[in-house]
C-alpha positions in Angstrom: -90.7 97.1 -28.7 -88.8 95.6 -31.5 -90.2 92.3 -32.8 -86.7 90.6 -32.5 -86.4 91.6 -28.9 -90.0 90.4 -28.2 -89.3 87.1 -29.9 -86.2 86.6 -27.9 -88.0 87.4 -24.6 -90.7 84.9 -25.4 -88.1 82.3 -26.5 -86.1 82.8 -23.3 -89.2 82.4 -21.0 -90.6 79.4 -22.9 -87.4 77.5 -23.1 -86.7 78.2 -19.4 -90.2 77.0 -18.4 -90.0 73.9 -20.6 -86.6 73.1 -19.2 -87.6 73.5 -15.6 -91.1 72.0 -15.7 -90.6 69.2 -18.2 -87.0 68.4 -19.1 -85.6 68.4 -15.6 -88.1 65.7 -14.7 -86.7 63.4 -17.4 -84.0 61.1 -16.1 -83.9 58.0 -18.4 -81.5 55.3 -17.2 -79.6 57.8 -15.2 -77.7 59.1 -18.3 -80.2 60.8 -20.5 -81.3 64.3 -19.6 -82.3 66.8 -22.3 -81.1 70.3 -21.9 -83.1 72.3 -24.5 -82.5 75.7 -22.9 -79.3 76.0 -25.0 -81.5 76.5 -28.1 -81.8 80.1 -26.9 -78.0 80.5 -27.1 -77.9 78.8 -30.5 -80.6 81.0 -32.0 -79.6 84.4 -30.5 -79.3 87.0 -33.2 -75.8 87.1 -34.7 -75.7 90.9 -35.1 -76.4 91.5 -31.5 -73.7 92.6 -29.0 -71.6 89.6 -27.8 -71.5 90.9 -24.3 -75.3 90.9 -24.2 -75.3 87.2 -25.2 -72.8 86.4 -22.5 -74.8 88.2 -19.8 -78.1 86.7 -21.0 -76.6 83.2 -21.1 -75.3 83.7 -17.5 -78.8 84.7 -16.4 -80.4 81.8 -18.2 -77.9 79.3 -16.7 -78.3 80.8 -13.2 -82.1 80.5 -13.5 -81.8 76.8 -14.6 -79.4 76.3 -11.7 -81.8 78.0 -9.3 -84.6 75.7 -10.2 -82.4 72.6 -10.5 -80.4 73.2 -7.3 -77.2 72.5 -9.3 -74.8 75.0 -7.9 -73.8 77.0 -10.9 -72.8 74.3 -13.4 -75.4 75.3 -15.9 -74.4 79.0 -15.7 -70.7 78.0 -16.4 -71.6 75.7 -19.3 -74.0 78.3 -20.8 -71.5 81.1 -20.6 -68.8 78.8 -22.1 -71.1 77.9 -25.0 -72.0 81.6 -25.6 -68.3 82.5 -25.5 -67.3 79.9 -28.2 -70.4 80.4 -30.3 -68.6 82.6 -33.0 -66.1 79.8 -33.5 -68.9 77.3 -33.9 -70.7 79.6 -36.3 -67.7 80.1 -38.5 -66.8 76.4 -38.6 -70.4 75.4 -39.4 -71.5 78.1 -41.8 -68.3 79.5 -43.2 -68.7 82.5 -45.4 -72.3 83.0 -44.4 -71.0 83.9 -40.9 -68.3 86.1 -42.3 -70.9 88.2 -44.1 -73.3 88.1 -41.2 -76.0 86.7 -43.4 -77.0 83.5 -41.5 -80.7 83.0 -41.2 -81.4 79.8 -39.3 -84.8 79.3 -40.9 -83.3 79.1 -44.4 -79.8 77.5 -43.8 -78.8 74.1 -45.0 -79.9 71.4 -42.6 -76.5 69.8 -42.5 -74.8 73.0 -41.4 -77.5 73.5 -38.7 -77.0 69.9 -37.4 -73.3 70.4 -37.3 -73.7 73.7 -35.4 -76.1 72.2 -32.9 -74.1 69.0 -32.5 -70.8 70.8 -31.8 -72.3 73.2 -29.4 -74.3 70.6 -27.5 -71.2 68.3 -27.1 -69.1 71.2 -25.8 -71.9 72.4 -23.5 -72.6 68.9 -22.1 -68.9 68.0 -21.6 -68.4 71.2 -19.6 -71.7 70.7 -17.7 -71.0 67.1 -16.7 -67.3 67.6 -16.0 -68.2 70.3 -13.5 -71.2 68.4 -12.1 -69.2 65.2 -11.4 -65.8 66.9 -10.9 -63.9 63.7 -10.3 -61.1 62.5 -12.7 -61.7 58.8 -11.7 -65.3 59.1 -13.0 -64.2 60.1 -16.5 -66.2 57.3 -18.1 -69.4 58.4 -16.3 -68.8 62.0 -17.6 -68.3 60.6 -21.2 -71.4 58.4 -21.0 -73.6 61.2 -19.7 -72.2 63.6 -22.2 -72.7 61.2 -25.1 -76.2 60.0 -24.3 -77.6 63.3 -23.2 -76.0 65.0 -26.2 -77.7 62.7 -28.6 -81.1 63.2 -27.0 -80.6 67.0 -26.8 -79.4 67.3 -30.4 -82.4 65.3 -31.7 -84.9 67.4 -29.7 -83.1 70.7 -30.5 -83.1 70.1 -34.3 -86.7 69.0 -34.2 -87.8 72.0 -32.2 -85.9 74.4 -34.5 -87.3 72.8 -37.7 -90.9 72.7 -36.3 -90.9 76.3 -35.1 -89.0 78.0 -37.9 -91.2 79.9 -40.4 -89.5 79.4 -43.7 -88.2 75.9 -43.6 -89.1 73.9 -46.7 
């Protein structure tokens, strides 16, 4: 088995387990819930088939939905994030993405934070819009999106920095 495939399988399982067993139990002030399973979508290899990322994101979102009893909102948000990922990569990394030479372990920390922040805000806005699904509760959607995004961004960047091999 290819080491990249093995690494992605381990990352998929670990992030799913941490999300289900630890992060789903956190509900600070009713607004702050970390959703770190999206790190898998962020770190999925760029040269891989885009359809594979969409299918794997759907499976990941459905598994989180299954364990969270959330009715498909995570699957929809995860697939949406996977779909717009090329746009996020191009806007965050520019020419590195054009030449398919992005290595997340050696990229500039500012570009990485921009990429993670944009993706997290989009994922969370879709997630909470579908979860609440009421236009009169738009402030609640914005509050949950903002506070959960801040917490998720901080955790995601810390996890990526801690577990990357070549970070200086």
